[in-house]
N, C-alpha and C positions, 0 to 999 in steps of 0.2 A: 627694606624689608629683611635682608639677611642679619643685619645689625639688631633688628628688633628681636629676631629669632635668638641671637646670642644673648642678648639681655634677658629673655624669658628663660633660658637655659641657667644663666648665671643666678637669677633670683631664685629658681627652684632649689637649685644645690646650696642656696644660702638659707634656704628654710629650715624652721625646726622640724619638719615633717621629713626631710631628706634622710635616706639611709643609702649607704654606697652599696651597689650590688657587687656580688661576686660574678654573677652571669644572669643573663636575661634573654628572652625572646617570645615569639608567638610560636605556640604549638599546635599542629593539627593532631587531635586524639583520636583514636579508635575505641569504640566502647563494647564492652562483652555484649554478645548475642541475647544473653539469659541475665547476667548480674547488672550489665549497665556500667560497671565499673571500667575505669581507664585500663586497657590491656596493652597500648602502646602510644607513643608520642613522637611526633616527627616536627622537627626544627629546620624551616628552610634557611634559615639564619639564625647563628648563635653569636651572641654578644658576650664576651668574657672579659673580666677584670676592667679596664679603663677603655675598652672600646664602645665608640658610639654612645657616649653619655647623654648626648643632645636627643638621641632617640629615647632613651630611658625616661627623659624628662618628658617628651611627648606621650609616651606610653602611660607613664604613672599618672600623667593629669588627664588623660583620656579616659581611664577606668572610671566605671560606675560602681562606687562602694557597695551598692545593692548587689552587685554581681558577683561577689567574694565567694570564692569555692572553699578555699582552705587557707590558712593563715597561722604562722608562728613567727617566734624571733628569727628562725633560719629560712623562711621561704614564704612565698605568698603565690596564689593561683586566683585569677579573675577570668570570669566567663566574658567573651566579647560580644558586644551587642551592637545595634545600630548606632547609639550615641558615641560608642568608642571611636568606631570607624569614621564617623563624620567629623568628629572634633579632631582626630588625628591628622586626617587630611586637611583640615583648617590650619592647625599648628605647622604642617609641613608646607603650607603654600609657597614659601621662597623658593622651594627645589622641586615643585611638581614639574613643571615644564621639562627641566633638565631630565628627571626622572623618567617622563614619558618618552621622551626622545631617544634615550639611552638606557636601555634594558639592563645593563650591566653596571650601571651607577645606582648609588643610594639603595642599597638592598633592602634595608628596612622599609623604605617608603614602597618598594616593589611589593613587600609582604602586604602593605595596607591596600595598595591597587587590587591585589588579588582578592583581599577581604571584602572589597567594594562590589567585586564581581560575584562573591560569594552572597554579599547581602541582596544585591539585585535578584539573584536567583534563588533566594530564599534557602541557603545553605549554611546559615551560621547555626542553626540548632537542628537536633533530629526530631522525629516525629513526637519525642516525649518532652520536648523542650530542654534536652540535655545540650549544653554547650560544646560544639565540636572544634571551636577555636579557642585558646585560652593564652592569656597573658601571664608568663611563668617569671618569678624572681627568686633567685637563688642569694640569700645574705650572707649567709656563713657555711664554711665546709664542715658540717657536722652529719650524724647519722641520717641517711636518707628517710624521708618522710612521706614522699609521694611518688607515684610512678613517672610524673612529669619531670621531676628533678633527678630521678635515677636517669632517665634518658638523657637529660641535659649533661650530667657529668659523664657517661659513657661517650657521648659525642664530643666533648671537650677534650677527652684523651685521644679519641681517633682522629681529631682534627689537630691535634698537637699544641691546642691552646693551654691545657694542663698537662704537665709532665706526668709521665708514668709513675706509679706508686706514691704520689703526691695527695690524692682526694681520698676521702673517707668514704668507702663503699659498704659500711656496715649496714645490714639490714636490706640490701638490694634483692638477694634472693626470696626473702619474705613478701616484699613488694610486687615482684613481677610474678604473673601466673605463667604456668607451663601450658601454652597454647599451641594449637595446630596452626603452622604458616601456610598459605597457598599463594606463591608470588609475595606481594607486601601486605597481604591481608590476614590478620590473625583470626582464629576461630576458636571460641570456648570449647574444650574438649566434652564438657557436659551437655553443652548445647548441641554438639554433632552427635553424642550418644543417644540423646532424646529424639533427633530428628533424623536418625541415620536412615530409617525405612521410607519415608517419603523422600528424602533427598536423592537416594539411590533408585527409587522406582520412577522418578521424574527425571532422571539423569542430570541432576542438578548438584550432585554431591562435589565438593571441590576437590581438585587435585593438591594434596597435600605433599609438600615438599620435604618438611621435616617438623618435629615437635621439639620445643625449648622455650625458655624462658626469654631468651635474647633473640633478636633477630641477627641476620649475618651481616657483616661490615657494609658489603656493597649495596644492601637494601636501605642503608641510611647514609652512606659517604660515597662521594665521588672522588677518587683518589686526586690528591693535589697536584701530582707530578705525572707527566706522559709516560715516564719511563718505569712506573710502578707496574708490575704484572702478576695478576692473579689468575692462575690457570685452573681454579677450582672453587667456584663461590662459596661452596660449603666449608672451606677450610679457614676461614677467617671470620673471627666472631666481633660483633659490634662492640667498641670500647678497645680493640686493639689499635696500635699505632704502627704505621709503616715508614716512618722516617722521612727524609727530605729528598727522596727520589733515587731510582736505580735498584730498588728492591724488586727481586724475583722469588715468586712462591711457585714450585713445581707441584703438579699433582701427585696423588699417591700418599705416602705418610705424612706430608707436611700438614701443619697445623698453627694458627696462632690464637690463643685465648684473649679474653678481655683484660685490661690492664697489663698489658704484656705487649712487646713489639721490638722494632729496631730502630736504632739512630741514623742509618744510612744506607748506602748501596750494600746488599746483601744477598746471599743465596741461601734460600731456605728449601730443603727438602726434608726436614725433621719437625719434631715437635717443640713449639715454644709454649710452655705452659703458662698458667696465670703469674702475674708479678715478675716474669723473667723480662730483662733488658738485654738486648744484642747489640754489641758496637758495630760500627761501620767496618765494612770490609771482610766481615766474618762469613764464612762457608759451614753451613750446617748439613751435614751428609745425609744421604737418605735413610729414613728411619731413626735417625739419632734423637735422643729423647732429654729434655732438660727438665729436672724436677721444679714443679710448682709449689704453691703453698695452701691451695683449697684443701687438699685432703692428703692422708698419708703420713702425717705427723712432721713434716718439714715445716718450719715457721721463719726459716730465714730466706728472704727473696734472694733470688740468683741473678748475678750479673756476669755476661761473658763480654770480654774486652773486645778492641779492635784487631781485625786481620787475624782471627783464630779459625782453627780447622776442627770441626767434631766429625770424626770418621763415621761411616755407615754403621748403622745399628748400635751406636756407643750410648751411654748414659752418663750424665753429668749432674752430679748433686752438691757441686760446690762451686763457687765463683771462680772464673778465670781472669787472669790479667791479659794485657795485650800480647798477641804472638804466640798465643798457646796452640798446642795440637793434641788432640784425644785420637788416639787411634782406634780404627774400626772395631766393634764388637767388644770394646771393655767398659767397665763401669768404674768411673771416678767419683766415689761418693764419699761422704765426711769419715767414715769408719776405714775406708780401704787403706791398707799400709803398702807404702811405696819405699823401695830401696832406692836411694841416691848415693852414689859413689861420692868420695871425698872431693876428687877432681871437679866433678859435675856441681857439686854444692856450691863450691867456690866461684864458679862461673855464674851460677844463679844469684850468688850473694852480690855480685857485681852491679846487677840492674835491680835488685830487690834489697835495700840497705836494711829493711826489717825482718829480713830471713835469718833464722838461727839454726846454725848447723849442729846437727846431732852426732854425737861421738858413735853411735850404733848404726850411722847411715840409715835409719829406718824413720819414716815420716807418714803420719796419718794424713788423709786427704784434706780433713779441715785445717792442719798446720800450712797446707799449701794453698788455700783458698786465696784467691785475688793476686796471686803471685804471677808475674809476668815472665814470658819466654820459657814456658814447661813444655815440655814433651813428654806425654804419659802413655806407656806401652807395656805389654804383656810379653815376656820372653817365650817363645814359640816351643823350646826343648824344656824348660824347667816349670814354665806357668807362673813364674815370679813376676809381681808387678814392680815395675821401674819407672823412674823419671830421670830427666836429664835435661840439660840446657838445649833448648830447640835450636836446631842451625839451617832451617827452612823458611823461606820467605813465602808467606800466604798472599797469593793475588789473585782477585776475581777477574773472570773474562770480560774485558772491557766491551766487548762486541755484544754481551747479553745484558749488560747493566748501563 
C-alpha cells in the first residue's frame, strides 16, 4: 500500500500538469459579516518549499476543478467540498490507522480528519454556500494577490520557514481589511457601526481587544520553543519571528512588528520595527527604538549584530555589527557625526578591515554602519558625540533565557 502511494506521488510529479509549490496548506477562513470577503485565514499546518510534497499530490488530485475560487500563475485557491475530503482520505489510506492512533503524526492527515468532522457536521460552507475551508497553493513569491496567501507568507516568517526580509509583501496592506478583533474573531467595522444599537441593547456587542489589519502573533502561532516568553500579547504582531529559543519580551515599551524579529536568545524591552533583524545575545533596553522601513523615509533595513546592548531610550538608525553598545538616551542615526580618536580608530580597524580612518577624526553614522565592536556615547560635559572600541562583554542572564 505504501509503495502504491509512492508510485502515485512519483507519477503525479512527472506529469505535465505538475507545478512545484512554494507553499501550500488548508486554510480555515473568516468571512466579513457584511462584505462576505475573506478577512482572516488560519493554517493549522503550513507546508513550505520541499515539505510534504506527497500531501501536495493528494490535495492537488483531490480538488474539484469546479470549486476554483481564484487562480493565477502565482497562486491558486479552491473550495473544499465533500468530494475533496473523501478522495483525500482514500489516497491517504496507507497511513490512516497510524494517524488515528497517533494524533501528533501525519499532520496533513490530521487536517483531513478534522475536515471529515466538519463535513459530517455540515460545516464546510456557510449559510450562503461560501467555502469556509480552502486549499491554497503559492507557486511564486510575487506581489500578494489574496488574503489567503498574504496570511501564508506571514505565517511562513513567524515559523521561520521563510527568512525575514526574503518574501515579497507588496500589496499586503491593500488586501487586509482594518477590522475589530474580539479574541480570534474579526468583525468588519462597517457591520459593527450598522448594528451598534441592537448589539448594545441586547448585550451582544463583542468585547473588542484591538483594531488592526493584522492579528497578533499568539493568535496564529504557538511558540516553537518552551523558553520563548511574551509577557504582553499585544506587543508582537503576526509575521514576526522570535528565533530559536531563549527570547524574552518584557511588557511596557517592547514591540516586534511583522517581517522583523530575532535570531536567538535575546532580551527585548524596546521597539523592533518592521524589517529589523536582531542577532543572538543582544539586549534591547527599555524604550530603545530601532528605525524600520514602513514610513519616515528610511529605506535601508537595519540589522543589529550579536551580543549588542542598546541602552534605555536610545535610538538606532544604522546597522550595528557584533558586540556594539549604544548608551542610553542617545540617537545613533545615519547623519549623526561622531568623533573617534586616532588611537581608538586603529583599534576599530583591527576588527573591521573595511574601516577607513579619517584624518579629521569625524565620522557620520552611515560610515560606521555594520561595524563591529563600537561603543557610541555622548560626553556629559560637552555634549559631543563620540565612539570608541568597546571593551565590555555583553552577556544575557542565563537564568532568564
